[in-house]
Biopython code that builds the backbone (N, CA, C, O; Angstrom):
import numpy as np
from Bio.PDB.StructureBuilder import StructureBuilder

atoms = [
    (1, "MET", "N", (24.324, 7.743, -8.226)),
    (1, "MET", "CA", (23.894, 9.089, -7.665)),
    (1, "MET", "C", (24.757, 9.864, -7.126)),
    (1, "MET", "O", (25.469, 9.535, -6.177)),
    (2, "GLN", "N", (24.772, 11.248, -7.834)),
    (2, "GLN", "CA", (26.332, 12.015, -7.001)),
    (2, "GLN", "C", (25.107, 12.946, -6.541)),
    (2, "GLN", "O", (24.017, 13.222, -7.040)),
    (3, "ASN", "N", (25.850, 13.341, -5.243)),
    (3, "ASN", "CA", (25.182, 14.441, -4.911)),
    (3, "ASN", "C", (25.727, 15.484, -5.142)),
    (3, "ASN", "O", (26.950, 15.619, -5.201)),
    (4, "ASN", "N", (24.825, 16.450, -5.321)),
    (4, "ASN", "CA", (25.055, 18.017, -6.080)),
    (4, "ASN", "C", (25.177, 19.004, -4.727)),
    (4, "ASN", "O", (24.169, 19.128, -4.032)),
    (5, "PRO", "N", (26.300, 19.642, -4.387)),
    (5, "PRO", "CA", (25.846, 20.593, -3.230)),
    (5, "PRO", "C", (25.523, 21.826, -3.582)),
    (5, "PRO", "O", (25.731, 22.747, -2.792)),
    (6, "GLU", "N", (25.061, 22.013, -4.602)),
    (6, "GLU", "CA", (24.619, 23.948, -5.450)),
    (6, "GLU", "C", (23.238, 23.550, -5.422)),
    (6, "GLU", "O", (22.577, 24.581, -5.299)),
    (7, "LYS", "N", (22.087, 21.997, -5.509)),
    (7, "LYS", "CA", (21.115, 21.954, -5.688)),
    (7, "LYS", "C", (20.560, 22.705, -4.337)),
    (7, "LYS", "O", (21.113, 22.714, -3.237)),
    (8, "HIS", "N", (19.427, 23.279, -4.676)),
    (8, "HIS", "CA", (18.532, 23.833, -3.698)),
    (8, "HIS", "C", (17.596, 22.603, -3.025)),
    (8, "HIS", "O", (16.998, 21.669, -3.559)),
    (9, "LEU", "N", (17.701, 22.924, -1.933)),
    (9, "LEU", "CA", (16.291, 21.619, -1.349)),
    (9, "LEU", "C", (14.861, 21.461, -1.746)),
    (9, "LEU", "O", (14.043, 20.593, -1.443)),
    (10, "SER", "N", (14.729, 22.970, -2.818)),
    (10, "SER", "CA", (13.398, 22.952, -3.341)),
    (10, "SER", "C", (13.521, 21.870, -4.556)),
    (10, "SER", "O", (12.545, 21.296, -5.039)),
    (11, "GLU", "N", (14.521, 21.730, -4.866)),
    (11, "GLU", "CA", (14.829, 20.814, -6.173)),
    (11, "GLU", "C", (14.801, 19.482, -5.940)),
    (11, "GLU", "O", (14.737, 18.688, -6.878)),
    (12, "LYS", "N", (14.833, 19.214, -5.074)),
    (12, "LYS", "CA", (14.449, 17.300, -3.851)),
    (12, "LYS", "C", (12.844, 17.308, -3.803)),
    (12, "LYS", "O", (12.025, 18.164, -3.466)),
    (13, "SER", "N", (12.757, 16.173, -4.216)),
    (13, "SER", "CA", (11.144, 15.501, -3.782)),
    (13, "SER", "C", (10.777, 15.472, -2.210)),
    (13, "SER", "O", (11.479, 14.729, -1.524)),
    (14, "LEU", "N", (10.369, 15.761, -1.953)),
    (14, "LEU", "CA", (9.652, 15.362, -0.503)),
    (14, "LEU", "C", (9.199, 13.618, -0.482)),
    (14, "LEU", "O", (8.613, 13.151, -1.459)),
    (15, "ILE", "N", (9.364, 13.193, 0.105)),
    (15, "ILE", "CA", (9.219, 11.213, -0.005)),
    (15, "ILE", "C", (8.468, 11.084, 1.610)),
    (15, "ILE", "O", (9.111, 10.836, 2.630)),
    (16, "ILE", "N", (6.903, 11.325, 1.554)),
    (16, "ILE", "CA", (5.833, 10.694, 2.231)),
    (16, "ILE", "C", (5.791, 9.461, 2.593)),
    (16, "ILE", "O", (4.739, 8.946, 2.213)),
    (17, "PRO", "N", (6.602, 8.605, 3.275)),
    (17, "PRO", "CA", (6.174, 7.443, 3.802)),
    (17, "PRO", "C", (4.810, 7.148, 4.323)),
    (17, "PRO", "O", (4.171, 7.593, 5.276)),
    (18, "ILE", "N", (4.545, 6.200, 3.342)),
    (18, "ILE", "CA", (3.012, 5.358, 3.611)),
    (18, "ILE", "C", (2.836, 4.176, 3.378)),
    (18, "ILE", "O", (2.692, 3.780, 2.222)),
    (19, "PHE", "N", (2.802, 3.118, 4.742)),
    (19, "PHE", "CA", (3.452, 1.567, 4.502)),
    (19, "PHE", "C", (1.846, 0.835, 4.263)),
    (19, "PHE", "O", (0.805, 1.060, 4.881)),
    (20, "ILE", "N", (2.037, 0.149, 3.434)),
    (20, "ILE", "CA", (0.614, -0.328, 2.459)),
    (20, "ILE", "C", (0.919, -1.679, 2.837)),
    (20, "ILE", "O", (1.725, -2.363, 2.207)),
    (21, "MET", "N", (0.001, -2.270, 4.325)),
    (21, "MET", "CA", (0.011, -3.894, 4.505)),
    (21, "MET", "C", (-0.193, -4.792, 3.631)),
    (21, "MET", "O", (-0.873, -4.519, 2.641)),
    (22, "ASN", "N", (0.324, -5.991, 3.800)),
    (22, "ASN", "CA", (0.198, -7.090, 2.741)),
    (22, "ASN", "C", (-0.581, -7.947, 3.927)),
    (22, "ASN", "O", (-0.553, -7.831, 5.152)),
    (23, "SER", "N", (-1.283, -8.850, 3.056)),
    (23, "SER", "CA", (-1.795, -10.119, 3.758)),
    (23, "SER", "C", (-1.496, -11.199, 3.442)),
    (23, "SER", "O", (-2.180, -12.158, 3.800)),
    (24, "GLY", "N", (-0.399, -11.342, 2.688)),
    (24, "GLY", "CA", (0.359, -12.692, 2.107)),
    (24, "GLY", "C", (0.412, -13.382, 2.871)),
    (24, "GLY", "O", (-0.453, -14.203, 3.178)),
    (25, "CYS", "N", (2.047, -13.109, 3.644)),
    (25, "CYS", "CA", (2.450, -14.524, 4.945)),
    (25, "CYS", "C", (1.753, -14.359, 5.817)),
    (25, "CYS", "O", (1.479, -13.243, 6.257)),
    (26, "PRO", "N", (1.247, -15.597, 6.328)),
    (26, "PRO", "CA", (0.993, -15.566, 7.264)),
    (26, "PRO", "C", (1.607, -15.919, 9.120)),
    (26, "PRO", "O", (1.047, -16.165, 10.188)),
    (27, "GLN", "N", (2.877, -15.774, 8.697)),
    (27, "GLN", "CA", (4.107, -16.173, 10.050)),
    (27, "GLN", "C", (4.211, -14.507, 10.570)),
    (27, "GLN", "O", (3.939, -13.362, 10.209)),
    (28, "ARG", "N", (4.808, -15.284, 11.679)),
    (28, "ARG", "CA", (4.564, -13.027, 12.766)),
    (28, "ARG", "C", (6.502, -13.284, 13.139)),
    (28, "ARG", "O", (6.919, -13.037, 14.271)),
    (29, "CYS", "N", (7.184, -13.640, 12.347)),
    (29, "CYS", "CA", (8.699, -13.498, 12.282)),
    (29, "CYS", "C", (8.658, -11.944, 12.092)),
    (29, "CYS", "O", (7.581, -11.444, 11.769)),
    (30, "ILE", "N", (10.066, -10.915, 12.319)),
    (30, "ILE", "CA", (9.924, -9.607, 12.431)),
    (30, "ILE", "C", (9.919, -9.658, 10.876)),
    (30, "ILE", "O", (9.997, -8.507, 10.448)),
    (31, "PHE", "N", (9.871, -10.360, 10.112)),
    (31, "PHE", "CA", (10.148, -9.906, 8.172)),
    (31, "PHE", "C", (8.978, -10.052, 8.461)),
    (31, "PHE", "O", (8.750, -8.972, 9.007)),
    (32, "CYS", "N", (7.675, -10.840, 8.505)),
    (32, "CYS", "CA", (6.541, -10.965, 8.070)),
    (32, "CYS", "C", (5.720, -10.382, 8.684)),
    (32, "CYS", "O", (4.668, -10.268, 8.056)),
    (33, "ASN", "N", (5.720, -9.770, 10.051)),
    (33, "ASN", "CA", (4.810, -9.661, 10.863)),
    (33, "ASN", "C", (5.093, -7.562, 10.630)),
    (33, "ASN", "O", (5.967, -6.859, 11.138)),
    (34, "GLU", "N", (3.978, -7.179, 9.710)),
    (34, "GLU", "CA", (3.980, -5.958, 9.513)),
    (34, "GLU", "C", (3.972, -4.636, 10.652)),
    (34, "GLU", "O", (4.533, -3.541, 10.624)),
    (35, "LYS", "N", (2.996, -5.341, 11.728)),
    (35, "LYS", "CA", (3.178, -4.616, 12.849)),
    (35, "LYS", "C", (4.145, -4.197, 13.576)),
    (35, "LYS", "O", (4.001, -3.025, 13.927)),
    (36, "ILE", "N", (5.296, -4.824, 14.023)),
    (36, "ILE", "CA", (6.393, -5.160, 14.097)),
    (36, "ILE", "C", (6.927, -4.040, 13.478)),
    (36, "ILE", "O", (6.967, -2.870, 13.858)),
    (37, "ALA", "N", (7.397, -4.656, 12.307)),
    (37, "ALA", "CA", (8.286, -4.249, 11.339)),
    (37, "ALA", "C", (7.791, -1.893, 11.279)),
    (37, "ALA", "O", (8.468, -0.868, 11.350)),
    (38, "ALA", "N", (6.362, -2.207, 11.124)),
    (38, "ALA", "CA", (5.975, -1.034, 10.513)),
    (38, "ALA", "C", (5.432, -0.009, 11.248)),
    (38, "ALA", "O", (5.354, 1.189, 10.976)),
    (39, "GLY", "N", (4.945, -0.822, 12.526)),
    (39, "GLY", "CA", (4.080, 0.187, 13.509)),
    (39, "GLY", "C", (2.601, -0.293, 12.976)),
    (39, "GLY", "O", (2.278, -1.084, 12.089)),
    (40, "ASN", "N", (1.814, 0.537, 13.911)),
    (40, "ASN", "CA", (0.082, 0.357, 13.789)),
    (40, "ASN", "C", (-0.549, 0.807, 12.588)),
    (40, "ASN", "O", (-1.596, 1.452, 12.535)),
    (41, "TYR", "N", (0.120, 0.446, 11.675)),
    (41, "TYR", "CA", (-1.011, 1.283, 10.462)),
    (41, "TYR", "C", (-2.222, 0.489, 10.479)),
    (41, "TYR", "O", (-2.317, -0.436, 11.285)),
    (42, "ALA", "N", (-3.412, 0.833, 9.445)),
    (42, "ALA", "CA", (-4.647, 0.721, 9.391)),
    (42, "ALA", "C", (-4.210, -0.547, 8.127)),
    (42, "ALA", "O", (-3.327, -0.309, 7.303)),
    (43, "PRO", "N", (-4.859, -1.681, 8.143)),
    (43, "PRO", "CA", (-4.963, -2.716, 7.645)),
    (43, "PRO", "C", (-5.198, -2.390, 5.934)),
    (43, "PRO", "O", (-4.527, -3.032, 5.125)),
    (44, "GLU", "N", (-6.007, -1.546, 5.547)),
    (44, "GLU", "CA", (-6.362, -0.770, 4.271)),
    (44, "GLU", "C", (-5.819, 0.552, 4.393)),
    (44, "GLU", "O", (-5.541, 1.244, 5.372)),
    (45, "VAL", "N", (-5.736, 0.732, 3.149)),
    (45, "VAL", "CA", (-5.056, 2.246, 3.214)),
    (45, "VAL", "C", (-6.294, 3.238, 2.591)),
    (45, "VAL", "O", (-6.017, 3.616, 1.452)),
    (46, "ILE", "N", (-7.658, 3.761, 3.122)),
    (46, "ILE", "CA", (-8.780, 4.383, 2.738)),
    (46, "ILE", "C", (-7.825, 5.642, 2.182)),
    (46, "ILE", "O", (-6.623, 5.884, 2.074)),
    (47, "LYS", "N", (-9.190, 6.337, 1.877)),
    (47, "LYS", "CA", (-8.427, 7.990, 1.203)),
    (47, "LYS", "C", (-8.609, 8.930, 2.343)),
    (47, "LYS", "O", (-8.012, 10.005, 2.403)),
    (48, "SER", "N", (-9.517, 8.468, 3.326)),
    (48, "SER", "CA", (-9.463, 9.512, 4.739)),
    (48, "SER", "C", (-7.509, 9.390, 5.141)),
    (48, "SER", "O", (-6.727, 10.341, 5.147)),
    (49, "PHE", "N", (-7.250, 8.224, 5.372)),
    (49, "PHE", "CA", (-5.893, 7.682, 6.164)),
    (49, "PHE", "C", (-5.068, 8.604, 5.248)),
    (49, "PHE", "O", (-4.341, 9.548, 5.557)),
    (50, "PHE", "N", (-5.373, 8.076, 4.013)),
    (50, "PHE", "CA", (-3.930, 8.958, 3.261)),
    (50, "PHE", "C", (-4.109, 10.187, 2.995)),
    (50, "PHE", "O", (-3.073, 10.682, 2.551)),
    (51, "ASP", "N", (-5.164, 11.081, 3.082)),
    (51, "ASP", "CA", (-5.169, 11.861, 2.898)),
    (51, "ASP", "C", (-4.547, 12.924, 4.484)),
    (51, "ASP", "O", (-3.876, 13.956, 4.464)),
    (52, "GLY", "N", (-5.037, 12.238, 5.567)),
    (52, "GLY", "CA", (-4.460, 12.814, 6.699)),
    (52, "GLY", "C", (-2.884, 12.989, 6.744)),
    (52, "GLY", "O", (-2.290, 14.020, 7.062)),
    (53, "GLU", "N", (-2.228, 11.574, 6.298)),
    (53, "GLU", "CA", (-1.344, 11.393, 6.422)),
    (53, "GLU", "C", (-0.280, 12.624, 5.312)),
    (53, "GLU", "O", (0.786, 13.228, 5.428)),
    (54, "VAL", "N", (-0.916, 12.537, 4.705)),
    (54, "VAL", "CA", (0.023, 13.393, 3.667)),
    (54, "VAL", "C", (-0.354, 15.348, 4.195)),
    (54, "VAL", "O", (0.521, 16.213, 4.168)),
    (55, "ALA", "N", (-1.599, 15.564, 4.553)),
    (55, "ALA", "CA", (-1.273, 16.366, 5.105)),
    (55, "ALA", "C", (-0.596, 16.983, 6.502)),
    (55, "ALA", "O", (-0.313, 18.142, 6.805)),
    (56, "SER", "N", (-0.451, 15.676, 7.255)),
    (56, "SER", "CA", (0.446, 16.040, 8.272)),
    (56, "SER", "C", (2.087, 16.094, 7.884)),
    (56, "SER", "O", (2.953, 16.699, 8.516)),
    (57, "TYR", "N", (2.276, 15.238, 6.591)),
    (57, "TYR", "CA", (3.490, 15.646, 6.676)),
    (57, "TYR", "C", (3.754, 16.790, 5.615)),
    (57, "TYR", "O", (4.947, 17.084, 5.552)),
    (58, "LEU", "N", (3.232, 17.246, 5.077)),
    (58, "LEU", "CA", (3.054, 18.769, 4.358)),
    (58, "LEU", "C", (3.279, 19.495, 5.518)),
    (58, "LEU", "O", (4.295, 20.152, 5.747)),
    (59, "ARG", "N", (2.181, 19.350, 6.348)),
    (59, "ARG", "CA", (2.785, 20.770, 7.591)),
    (59, "ARG", "C", (4.027, 20.624, 8.676)),
    (59, "ARG", "O", (4.705, 21.480, 9.245)),
    (60, "TRP", "N", (4.037, 19.297, 8.718)),
    (60, "TRP", "CA", (6.129, 19.358, 9.489)),
    (60, "TRP", "C", (6.998, 19.458, 8.249)),
    (60, "TRP", "O", (8.170, 19.281, 8.582)),
    (61, "ASN", "N", (6.854, 19.706, 6.735)),
    (61, "ASN", "CA", (7.517, 19.852, 5.939)),
    (61, "ASN", "C", (8.206, 21.497, 6.383)),
    (61, "ASN", "O", (7.481, 22.335, 6.920)),
    (62, "LYS", "N", (9.630, 21.769, 6.079)),
    (62, "LYS", "CA", (9.425, 23.002, 6.729)),
    (62, "LYS", "C", (9.917, 24.111, 5.079)),
    (62, "LYS", "O", (9.551, 25.278, 4.938)),
    (63, "ASP", "N", (10.508, 23.578, 4.378)),
    (63, "ASP", "CA", (10.628, 24.051, 2.858)),
    (63, "ASP", "C", (9.534, 23.640, 2.426)),
    (63, "ASP", "O", (9.210, 22.493, 2.121)),
    (64, "LYS", "N", (8.770, 24.876, 2.389)),
    (64, "LYS", "CA", (6.815, 24.835, 1.993)),
    (64, "LYS", "C", (7.084, 24.670, 0.049)),
    (64, "LYS", "O", (6.053, 24.459, -0.589)),
    (65, "MET", "N", (8.564, 24.783, -0.845)),
    (65, "MET", "CA", (8.694, 25.005, -2.329)),
    (65, "MET", "C", (9.009, 23.511, -2.282)),
    (65, "MET", "O", (8.711, 22.965, -3.345)),
    (66, "ARG", "N", (9.338, 22.986, -1.695)),
    (66, "ARG", "CA", (9.027, 21.225, -2.102)),
    (66, "ARG", "C", (8.413, 20.390, -2.776)),
    (66, "ARG", "O", (7.343, 20.041, -2.276)),
    (67, "ARG", "N", (8.766, 19.792, -4.022)),
    (67, "ARG", "CA", (7.234, 19.388, -4.046)),
    (67, "ARG", "C", (7.510, 17.887, -4.138)),
    (67, "ARG", "O", (8.594, 17.367, -4.402)),
    (68, "VAL", "N", (6.311, 17.256, -3.867)),
    (68, "VAL", "CA", (5.958, 15.726, -3.708)),
    (68, "VAL", "C", (6.104, 15.049, -4.437)),
    (68, "VAL", "O", (5.809, 13.868, -4.252)),
]
sb = StructureBuilder()
sb.init_structure("model")
sb.init_model(0)
sb.init_chain("A")
sb.init_seg("    ")
for serial, (resi, resn, name, xyz) in enumerate(atoms, 1):
    if name == "N":
        sb.init_residue(resn, " ", resi, " ")
    sb.init_atom(name, np.array(xyz, "f"), 0.0, 1.0, " ", f" {name:<3s}", serial, name[0])
structure = sb.get_structure()
Protein backbone atom coordinates (compact mmCIF):
# COMPACT_ATOMS: atom_id res chain seq x y z
CA MET A 1 0.00 0.00 0.00
CA GLN A 2 1.42 3.34 -1.00
CA ASN A 3 0.78 6.58 0.79
CA ASN A 4 -0.63 9.29 -1.39
CA PRO A 5 0.19 12.67 0.18
CA GLU A 6 -2.45 14.35 -1.99
CA LYS A 7 -5.24 12.13 -0.73
CA HIS A 8 -7.56 14.21 1.46
CA LEU A 9 -8.45 12.93 4.94
CA SER A 10 -12.12 12.70 4.02
CA GLU A 11 -11.25 10.04 1.44
CA LYS A 12 -9.87 7.73 4.14
CA SER A 13 -12.25 5.53 6.07
CA LEU A 14 -12.70 5.99 9.80
CA ILE A 15 -12.05 2.68 11.55
CA ILE A 16 -14.06 2.14 14.72
CA PRO A 17 -12.45 -0.61 16.84
CA ILE A 18 -14.97 -2.84 18.60
CA PHE A 19 -13.53 -5.90 20.30
CA ILE A 20 -15.75 -8.98 20.07
CA MET A 21 -14.97 -11.31 22.95
CA ASN A 22 -14.28 -14.99 22.26
CA SER A 23 -15.03 -17.70 24.79
CA GLY A 24 -12.85 -20.29 23.02
CA CYS A 25 -9.63 -20.73 25.01
CA PRO A 26 -10.06 -21.09 28.79
CA GLN A 27 -6.42 -20.21 29.61
CA ARG A 28 -5.53 -16.92 31.30
CA CYS A 29 -2.24 -15.95 29.66
CA ILE A 30 -1.88 -12.53 28.01
CA PHE A 31 -2.76 -14.02 24.62
CA CYS A 32 -5.93 -15.81 25.74
CA ASN A 33 -7.21 -13.53 28.49
CA GLU A 34 -9.13 -10.98 26.46
CA LYS A 35 -9.81 -8.73 29.45
CA ILE A 36 -6.07 -8.18 29.85
CA ALA A 37 -5.51 -7.72 26.11
CA ALA A 38 -8.53 -5.54 25.25
CA GLY A 39 -9.84 -4.05 28.45
CA ASN A 40 -13.21 -4.43 30.10
CA TYR A 41 -15.54 -5.05 27.17
CA ALA A 42 -18.96 -6.62 27.49
CA PRO A 43 -18.97 -10.41 26.91
CA GLU A 44 -21.60 -9.94 24.19
CA VAL A 45 -21.84 -7.08 21.76
CA ILE A 46 -25.49 -6.09 21.89
CA LYS A 47 -27.08 -3.42 19.71
CA SER A 48 -27.17 -0.74 22.42
CA PHE A 49 -23.45 -1.23 23.22
CA PHE A 50 -22.52 -1.19 19.53
CA ASP A 51 -24.62 1.93 18.84
CA GLY A 52 -23.06 3.71 21.84
CA GLU A 53 -19.50 2.91 20.76
CA VAL A 54 -20.15 4.06 17.19
CA ALA A 55 -21.83 7.28 18.37
CA SER A 56 -18.90 7.98 20.71
CA TYR A 57 -16.33 7.61 17.93
CA LEU A 58 -18.40 9.71 15.53
CA ARG A 59 -18.53 12.53 18.11
CA TRP A 60 -14.76 12.25 18.59
CA ASN A 61 -14.03 12.31 14.83
CA LYS A 62 -12.88 15.81 13.86
CA ASP A 63 -13.30 15.34 10.12
CA LYS A 64 -17.08 14.98 9.83
CA MET A 65 -16.87 14.23 6.11
CA ARG A 66 -14.89 11.04 6.66
CA ARG A 67 -16.78 7.88 5.77
CA VAL A 68 -17.10 5.02 8.24
